[in-house]
N, CA, C, O and CB atoms as a CASP TS submission, in Angstrom:
PFRMAT TS
TARGET T0000
AUTHOR 0000-0000-0000
METHOD Language model
MODEL 1
PARENT N/A
ATOM      1  N   UNK     1     -34.164  34.596 -15.492  1.00  0.00           N
ATOM      2  CA  UNK     1     -33.440  33.259 -16.051  1.00  0.00           C
ATOM      3  C   UNK     1     -32.323  33.772 -17.036  1.00  0.00           C
ATOM      4  O   UNK     1     -32.621  34.714 -17.770  1.00  0.00           O
ATOM      5  CB  UNK     1     -34.567  32.170 -16.922  1.00  0.00           C
ATOM      6  N   UNK     2     -31.089  33.239 -17.108  1.00  0.00           N
ATOM      7  CA  UNK     2     -30.172  33.784 -17.875  1.00  0.00           C
ATOM      8  C   UNK     2     -30.071  33.020 -19.227  1.00  0.00           C
ATOM      9  O   UNK     2     -30.705  31.988 -19.446  1.00  0.00           O
ATOM     10  CB  UNK     2     -28.937  33.830 -17.140  1.00  0.00           C
ATOM     11  N   UNK     3     -29.201  33.621 -20.141  1.00  0.00           N
ATOM     12  CA  UNK     3     -29.491  32.818 -21.308  1.00  0.00           C
ATOM     13  C   UNK     3     -28.943  31.201 -21.366  1.00  0.00           C
ATOM     14  O   UNK     3     -29.424  30.412 -22.179  1.00  0.00           O
ATOM     15  CB  UNK     3     -28.880  33.619 -22.469  1.00  0.00           C
ATOM     16  N   UNK     4     -28.100  30.893 -20.604  1.00  0.00           N
ATOM     17  CA  UNK     4     -27.644  29.373 -20.664  1.00  0.00           C
ATOM     18  C   UNK     4     -28.682  28.577 -20.258  1.00  0.00           C
ATOM     19  O   UNK     4     -28.789  27.462 -20.768  1.00  0.00           O
ATOM     20  CB  UNK     4     -26.436  29.011 -19.786  1.00  0.00           C
ATOM     21  N   UNK     5     -29.595  29.007 -19.298  1.00  0.00           N
ATOM     22  CA  UNK     5     -30.687  28.390 -18.903  1.00  0.00           C
ATOM     23  C   UNK     5     -31.679  28.044 -19.801  1.00  0.00           C
ATOM     24  O   UNK     5     -32.211  26.957 -20.030  1.00  0.00           O
ATOM     25  CB  UNK     5     -31.173  29.025 -18.056  1.00  0.00           C
ATOM     26  N   UNK     6     -31.870  29.330 -20.353  1.00  0.00           N
ATOM     27  CA  UNK     6     -32.793  29.247 -21.687  1.00  0.00           C
ATOM     28  C   UNK     6     -32.433  28.281 -22.697  1.00  0.00           C
ATOM     29  O   UNK     6     -33.273  27.456 -23.056  1.00  0.00           O
ATOM     30  CB  UNK     6     -32.809  30.543 -22.435  1.00  0.00           C
ATOM     31  N   UNK     7     -31.338  28.297 -23.166  1.00  0.00           N
ATOM     32  CA  UNK     7     -30.677  27.406 -23.955  1.00  0.00           C
ATOM     33  C   UNK     7     -30.741  25.869 -23.585  1.00  0.00           C
ATOM     34  O   UNK     7     -30.886  24.909 -24.341  1.00  0.00           O
ATOM     35  CB  UNK     7     -29.368  27.845 -23.979  1.00  0.00           C
ATOM     36  N   UNK     8     -30.594  25.903 -22.215  1.00  0.00           N
ATOM     37  CA  UNK     8     -30.626  24.364 -21.584  1.00  0.00           C
ATOM     38  C   UNK     8     -32.087  23.822 -21.674  1.00  0.00           C
ATOM     39  O   UNK     8     -32.290  22.625 -21.877  1.00  0.00           O
ATOM     40  CB  UNK     8     -30.134  24.321 -19.875  1.00  0.00           C
ATOM     41  N   UNK     9     -33.201  24.811 -21.506  1.00  0.00           N
ATOM     42  CA  UNK     9     -34.627  24.342 -21.645  1.00  0.00           C
ATOM     43  C   UNK     9     -35.015  24.273 -23.092  1.00  0.00           C
ATOM     44  O   UNK     9     -35.843  23.405 -23.370  1.00  0.00           O
ATOM     45  CB  UNK     9     -35.616  25.283 -20.893  1.00  0.00           C
ATOM     46  N   UNK    10     -34.612  24.953 -23.962  1.00  0.00           N
ATOM     47  CA  UNK    10     -35.071  24.843 -25.578  1.00  0.00           C
ATOM     48  C   UNK    10     -34.545  23.314 -25.756  1.00  0.00           C
ATOM     49  O   UNK    10     -35.292  22.383 -26.057  1.00  0.00           O
ATOM     50  CB  UNK    10     -34.187  26.149 -26.841  1.00  0.00           C
ATOM     51  N   UNK    11     -33.046  23.187 -25.509  1.00  0.00           N
ATOM     52  CA  UNK    11     -32.502  21.681 -25.728  1.00  0.00           C
ATOM     53  C   UNK    11     -33.122  20.558 -25.159  1.00  0.00           C
ATOM     54  O   UNK    11     -33.154  19.478 -25.749  1.00  0.00           O
ATOM     55  CB  UNK    11     -31.215  21.533 -25.260  1.00  0.00           C
ATOM     56  N   UNK    12     -33.613  20.738 -24.063  1.00  0.00           N
ATOM     57  CA  UNK    12     -34.441  19.556 -23.453  1.00  0.00           C
ATOM     58  C   UNK    12     -35.689  19.380 -24.126  1.00  0.00           C
ATOM     59  O   UNK    12     -36.072  18.228 -24.329  1.00  0.00           O
ATOM     60  CB  UNK    12     -34.762  19.749 -21.968  1.00  0.00           C
ATOM     61  N   UNK    13     -36.509  20.527 -24.572  1.00  0.00           N
ATOM     62  CA  UNK    13     -37.589  20.469 -25.295  1.00  0.00           C
ATOM     63  C   UNK    13     -37.476  19.833 -26.786  1.00  0.00           C
ATOM     64  O   UNK    13     -38.246  18.994 -27.255  1.00  0.00           O
ATOM     65  CB  UNK    13     -38.045  21.766 -25.304  1.00  0.00           C
ATOM     66  N   UNK    14     -36.352  20.411 -27.426  1.00  0.00           N
ATOM     67  CA  UNK    14     -36.186  19.606 -28.644  1.00  0.00           C
ATOM     68  C   UNK    14     -35.902  18.268 -28.680  1.00  0.00           C
ATOM     69  O   UNK    14     -36.337  17.463 -29.504  1.00  0.00           O
ATOM     70  CB  UNK    14     -35.310  20.071 -29.320  1.00  0.00           C
ATOM     71  N   UNK    15     -35.008  18.004 -27.577  1.00  0.00           N
ATOM     72  CA  UNK    15     -34.681  16.443 -27.348  1.00  0.00           C
ATOM     73  C   UNK    15     -35.806  15.702 -27.097  1.00  0.00           C
ATOM     74  O   UNK    15     -35.934  14.611 -27.652  1.00  0.00           O
ATOM     75  CB  UNK    15     -33.760  16.155 -26.189  1.00  0.00           C
ATOM     76  N   UNK    16     -36.815  16.211 -26.191  1.00  0.00           N
ATOM     77  CA  UNK    16     -38.058  15.576 -25.771  1.00  0.00           C
ATOM     78  C   UNK    16     -38.847  15.169 -27.244  1.00  0.00           C
ATOM     79  O   UNK    16     -39.247  14.040 -27.531  1.00  0.00           O
ATOM     80  CB  UNK    16     -38.983  16.697 -24.739  1.00  0.00           C
ATOM     81  N   UNK    17     -38.954  16.342 -28.058  1.00  0.00           N
ATOM     82  CA  UNK    17     -39.501  16.097 -29.297  1.00  0.00           C
ATOM     83  C   UNK    17     -39.140  15.117 -30.309  1.00  0.00           C
ATOM     84  O   UNK    17     -39.937  14.545 -31.052  1.00  0.00           O
ATOM     85  CB  UNK    17     -39.444  17.072 -29.817  1.00  0.00           C
ATOM     86  N   UNK    18     -37.820  14.959 -30.281  1.00  0.00           N
ATOM     87  CA  UNK    18     -37.198  14.276 -31.236  1.00  0.00           C
ATOM     88  C   UNK    18     -37.394  12.549 -30.609  1.00  0.00           C
ATOM     89  O   UNK    18     -37.511  11.607 -31.393  1.00  0.00           O
ATOM     90  CB  UNK    18     -35.529  14.940 -31.413  1.00  0.00           C
ATOM     91  N   UNK    19     -37.399  12.386 -29.208  1.00  0.00           N
ATOM     92  CA  UNK    19     -37.446  11.053 -28.758  1.00  0.00           C
ATOM     93  C   UNK    19     -39.134  10.769 -28.907  1.00  0.00           C
ATOM     94  O   UNK    19     -39.478   9.589 -28.976  1.00  0.00           O
ATOM     95  CB  UNK    19     -36.750  10.896 -27.118  1.00  0.00           C
ATOM     96  N   UNK    20     -39.983  11.627 -28.948  1.00  0.00           N
ATOM     97  CA  UNK    20     -41.459  11.644 -29.203  1.00  0.00           C
ATOM     98  C   UNK    20     -41.751  10.998 -30.616  1.00  0.00           C
ATOM     99  O   UNK    20     -42.413   9.976 -30.793  1.00  0.00           O
ATOM    100  CB  UNK    20     -42.029  13.175 -29.142  1.00  0.00           C
ATOM    101  N   UNK    21     -41.185  11.716 -31.526  1.00  0.00           N
ATOM    102  CA  UNK    21     -41.031  11.418 -32.910  1.00  0.00           C
ATOM    103  C   UNK    21     -40.569  10.107 -33.150  1.00  0.00           C
ATOM    104  O   UNK    21     -41.293   9.336 -33.780  1.00  0.00           O
ATOM    105  CB  UNK    21     -40.178  12.310 -33.529  1.00  0.00           C
ATOM    106  N   UNK    22     -39.482   9.749 -32.744  1.00  0.00           N
ATOM    107  CA  UNK    22     -39.000   8.403 -32.907  1.00  0.00           C
ATOM    108  C   UNK    22     -40.113   7.365 -32.322  1.00  0.00           C
ATOM    109  O   UNK    22     -40.565   6.489 -33.059  1.00  0.00           O
ATOM    110  CB  UNK    22     -37.567   8.257 -32.150  1.00  0.00           C
ATOM    111  N   UNK    23     -40.458   7.475 -31.217  1.00  0.00           N
ATOM    112  CA  UNK    23     -41.472   6.408 -30.647  1.00  0.00           C
ATOM    113  C   UNK    23     -42.776   6.471 -31.622  1.00  0.00           C
ATOM    114  O   UNK    23     -43.246   5.375 -31.929  1.00  0.00           O
ATOM    115  CB  UNK    23     -41.927   6.776 -28.948  1.00  0.00           C
ATOM    116  N   UNK    24     -43.323   7.472 -32.068  1.00  0.00           N
ATOM    117  CA  UNK    24     -44.451   7.583 -32.947  1.00  0.00           C
ATOM    118  C   UNK    24     -43.856   6.847 -34.215  1.00  0.00           C
ATOM    119  O   UNK    24     -44.530   5.903 -34.629  1.00  0.00           O
ATOM    120  CB  UNK    24     -44.954   9.181 -33.205  1.00  0.00           C
ATOM    121  N   UNK    25     -42.815   7.116 -34.815  1.00  0.00           N
ATOM    122  CA  UNK    25     -42.311   6.514 -36.023  1.00  0.00           C
ATOM    123  C   UNK    25     -42.352   4.992 -35.798  1.00  0.00           C
ATOM    124  O   UNK    25     -42.954   4.192 -36.513  1.00  0.00           O
ATOM    125  CB  UNK    25     -40.853   7.031 -36.369  1.00  0.00           C
ATOM    126  N   UNK    26     -41.595   4.694 -34.657  1.00  0.00           N
ATOM    127  CA  UNK    26     -41.499   2.974 -34.510  1.00  0.00           C
ATOM    128  C   UNK    26     -42.899   2.393 -34.361  1.00  0.00           C
ATOM    129  O   UNK    26     -43.119   1.257 -34.781  1.00  0.00           O
ATOM    130  CB  UNK    26     -40.587   2.439 -33.072  1.00  0.00           C
ATOM    131  N   UNK    27     -43.843   3.107 -33.792  1.00  0.00           N
ATOM    132  CA  UNK    27     -45.205   2.555 -33.581  1.00  0.00           C
ATOM    133  C   UNK    27     -45.922   2.368 -35.108  1.00  0.00           C
ATOM    134  O   UNK    27     -46.437   1.312 -35.474  1.00  0.00           O
ATOM    135  CB  UNK    27     -46.104   3.644 -32.553  1.00  0.00           C
ATOM    136  N   UNK    28     -45.861   3.464 -35.833  1.00  0.00           N
ATOM    137  CA  UNK    28     -46.238   3.246 -37.268  1.00  0.00           C
ATOM    138  C   UNK    28     -45.623   2.175 -38.063  1.00  0.00           C
ATOM    139  O   UNK    28     -46.229   1.716 -39.032  1.00  0.00           O
ATOM    140  CB  UNK    28     -45.989   4.389 -37.967  1.00  0.00           C
ATOM    141  N   UNK    29     -44.366   1.707 -37.695  1.00  0.00           N
ATOM    142  CA  UNK    29     -43.654   0.451 -38.568  1.00  0.00           C
ATOM    143  C   UNK    29     -43.949  -0.811 -38.358  1.00  0.00           C
ATOM    144  O   UNK    29     -43.476  -1.794 -38.928  1.00  0.00           O
ATOM    145  CB  UNK    29     -42.295   0.357 -38.438  1.00  0.00           C
ATOM    146  N   UNK    30     -44.942  -0.751 -37.314  1.00  0.00           N
ATOM    147  CA  UNK    30     -45.596  -2.162 -36.930  1.00  0.00           C
ATOM    148  C   UNK    30     -46.014  -2.787 -38.026  1.00  0.00           C
ATOM    149  O   UNK    30     -46.696  -2.074 -38.763  1.00  0.00           O
ATOM    150  CB  UNK    30     -46.782  -2.115 -36.014  1.00  0.00           C
ATOM    151  N   UNK    31     -45.791  -4.153 -38.472  1.00  0.00           N
ATOM    152  CA  UNK    31     -46.189  -4.662 -39.541  1.00  0.00           C
ATOM    153  C   UNK    31     -47.606  -4.793 -39.716  1.00  0.00           C
ATOM    154  O   UNK    31     -48.128  -5.094 -38.643  1.00  0.00           O
ATOM    155  CB  UNK    31     -45.620  -5.724 -39.662  1.00  0.00           C
ATOM    156  N   UNK    32     -48.513  -4.671 -40.748  1.00  0.00           N
ATOM    157  CA  UNK    32     -49.827  -4.830 -40.795  1.00  0.00           C
ATOM    158  C   UNK    32     -50.263  -6.537 -41.278  1.00  0.00           C
ATOM    159  O   UNK    32     -49.487  -7.226 -41.940  1.00  0.00           O
ATOM    160  CB  UNK    32     -50.334  -3.641 -41.826  1.00  0.00           C
ATOM    161  N   UNK    33     -51.185  -6.870 -40.962  1.00  0.00           N
ATOM    162  CA  UNK    33     -51.591  -8.216 -41.226  1.00  0.00           C
ATOM    163  C   UNK    33     -51.788  -9.141 -39.921  1.00  0.00           C
ATOM    164  O   UNK    33     -52.353  -8.734 -38.905  1.00  0.00           O
ATOM    165  CB  UNK    33     -50.549  -8.821 -42.146  1.00  0.00           C
ATOM    166  N   UNK    34     -51.362 -10.171 -40.041  1.00  0.00           N
ATOM    167  CA  UNK    34     -51.675 -11.230 -39.085  1.00  0.00           C
ATOM    168  C   UNK    34     -50.387 -11.257 -38.046  1.00  0.00           C
ATOM    169  O   UNK    34     -49.318 -11.296 -38.655  1.00  0.00           O
ATOM    170  CB  UNK    34     -51.924 -12.725 -39.903  1.00  0.00           C
ATOM    171  N   UNK    35     -50.282 -11.248 -36.816  1.00  0.00           N
ATOM    172  CA  UNK    35     -49.416 -11.759 -35.962  1.00  0.00           C
ATOM    173  C   UNK    35     -49.623 -12.880 -35.003  1.00  0.00           C
ATOM    174  O   UNK    35     -50.539 -12.993 -34.188  1.00  0.00           O
ATOM    175  CB  UNK    35     -49.084 -10.856 -35.369  1.00  0.00           C
ATOM    176  N   UNK    36     -48.614 -13.704 -35.230  1.00  0.00           N
ATOM    177  CA  UNK    36     -48.680 -15.259 -34.672  1.00  0.00           C
ATOM    178  C   UNK    36     -47.526 -15.134 -33.676  1.00  0.00           C
ATOM    179  O   UNK    36     -46.388 -14.740 -33.929  1.00  0.00           O
ATOM    180  CB  UNK    36     -48.398 -16.624 -35.933  1.00  0.00           C
ATOM    181  N   UNK    37     -48.062 -15.574 -32.392  1.00  0.00           N
ATOM    182  CA  UNK    37     -47.349 -15.908 -31.263  1.00  0.00           C
ATOM    183  C   UNK    37     -47.274 -17.093 -30.778  1.00  0.00           C
ATOM    184  O   UNK    37     -48.357 -17.674 -30.709  1.00  0.00           O
ATOM    185  CB  UNK    37     -47.669 -15.305 -30.406  1.00  0.00           C
ATOM    186  N   UNK    38     -46.312 -17.691 -30.395  1.00  0.00           N
ATOM    187  CA  UNK    38     -45.951 -19.075 -29.442  1.00  0.00           C
ATOM    188  C   UNK    38     -45.526 -19.025 -28.179  1.00  0.00           C
ATOM    189  O   UNK    38     -44.318 -18.900 -27.982  1.00  0.00           O
ATOM    190  CB  UNK    38     -44.930 -19.859 -29.936  1.00  0.00           C
ATOM    191  N   UNK    39     -46.341 -19.103 -27.196  1.00  0.00           N
ATOM    192  CA  UNK    39     -46.037 -18.881 -25.751  1.00  0.00           C
ATOM    193  C   UNK    39     -46.420 -20.199 -24.829  1.00  0.00           C
ATOM    194  O   UNK    39     -46.942 -21.247 -25.209  1.00  0.00           O
ATOM    195  CB  UNK    39     -46.885 -17.555 -25.244  1.00  0.00           C
ATOM    196  N   UNK    40     -46.058 -19.872 -23.680  1.00  0.00           N
ATOM    197  CA  UNK    40     -46.557 -20.964 -22.493  1.00  0.00           C
ATOM    198  C   UNK    40     -47.969 -21.165 -22.632  1.00  0.00           C
ATOM    199  O   UNK    40     -48.338 -22.303 -22.341  1.00  0.00           O
ATOM    200  CB  UNK    40     -46.305 -20.458 -20.904  1.00  0.00           C
ATOM    201  N   UNK    41     -48.757 -20.451 -22.958  1.00  0.00           N
ATOM    202  CA  UNK    41     -50.396 -20.577 -23.031  1.00  0.00           C
ATOM    203  C   UNK    41     -50.836 -21.095 -24.291  1.00  0.00           C
ATOM    204  O   UNK    41     -51.997 -21.306 -24.639  1.00  0.00           O
ATOM    205  CB  UNK    41     -51.161 -19.184 -22.852  1.00  0.00           C
ATOM    206  N   UNK    42     -49.593 -21.308 -25.050  1.00  0.00           N
ATOM    207  CA  UNK    42     -50.127 -21.775 -26.568  1.00  0.00           C
ATOM    208  C   UNK    42     -50.094 -20.666 -27.728  1.00  0.00           C
ATOM    209  O   UNK    42     -49.464 -19.613 -27.634  1.00  0.00           O
ATOM    210  CB  UNK    42     -51.745 -22.249 -26.466  1.00  0.00           C
ATOM    211  N   UNK    43     -50.837 -21.039 -28.797  1.00  0.00           N
ATOM    212  CA  UNK    43     -50.766 -20.103 -29.927  1.00  0.00           C
ATOM    213  C   UNK    43     -51.727 -18.939 -29.806  1.00  0.00           C
ATOM    214  O   UNK    43     -52.910 -19.080 -29.497  1.00  0.00           O
ATOM    215  CB  UNK    43     -51.039 -20.828 -31.205  1.00  0.00           C
ATOM    216  N   UNK    44     -51.152 -17.792 -30.067  1.00  0.00           N
ATOM    217  CA  UNK    44     -51.804 -16.620 -30.081  1.00  0.00           C
ATOM    218  C   UNK    44     -51.824 -15.910 -31.274  1.00  0.00           C
ATOM    219  O   UNK    44     -50.760 -15.407 -31.635  1.00  0.00           O
ATOM    220  CB  UNK    44     -51.354 -15.885 -29.189  1.00  0.00           C
ATOM    221  N   UNK    45     -53.215 -15.704 -32.241  1.00  0.00           N
ATOM    222  CA  UNK    45     -53.370 -15.030 -33.594  1.00  0.00           C
ATOM    223  C   UNK    45     -53.869 -14.026 -33.197  1.00  0.00           C
ATOM    224  O   UNK    45     -54.659 -14.053 -32.253  1.00  0.00           O
ATOM    225  CB  UNK    45     -54.136 -15.620 -34.682  1.00  0.00           C
ATOM    226  N   UNK    46     -53.464 -12.683 -33.940  1.00  0.00           N
ATOM    227  CA  UNK    46     -54.133 -11.515 -33.784  1.00  0.00           C
ATOM    228  C   UNK    46     -54.035 -10.985 -35.155  1.00  0.00           C
ATOM    229  O   UNK    46     -53.079 -11.204 -35.900  1.00  0.00           O
ATOM    230  CB  UNK    46     -53.585 -10.613 -32.679  1.00  0.00           C
ATOM    231  N   UNK    47     -55.121 -10.240 -35.469  1.00  0.00           N
ATOM    232  CA  UNK    47     -55.318  -9.369 -36.849  1.00  0.00           C
ATOM    233  C   UNK    47     -54.956  -7.826 -36.646  1.00  0.00           C
ATOM    234  O   UNK    47     -55.392  -7.287 -35.629  1.00  0.00           O
ATOM    235  CB  UNK    47     -56.970  -9.442 -37.384  1.00  0.00           C
ATOM    236  N   UNK    48     -54.289  -7.176 -37.426  1.00  0.00           N
ATOM    237  CA  UNK    48     -53.935  -5.810 -37.230  1.00  0.00           C
ATOM    238  C   UNK    48     -55.042  -4.909 -38.041  1.00  0.00           C
ATOM    239  O   UNK    48     -54.964  -3.681 -38.033  1.00  0.00           O
ATOM    240  CB  UNK    48     -52.386  -5.562 -37.747  1.00  0.00           C
TER
END
């Protein structure tokens, strides 16, 4: 494996970690408490 391929693999791994970190951050930012949704089936109330 030459150096350019190695750098490409490392860059892909770093990019994957950044994307994973972003999704985990977004998941933790979900508001705590009561979630109320109104849809076709009526009102839905969920607690977190």
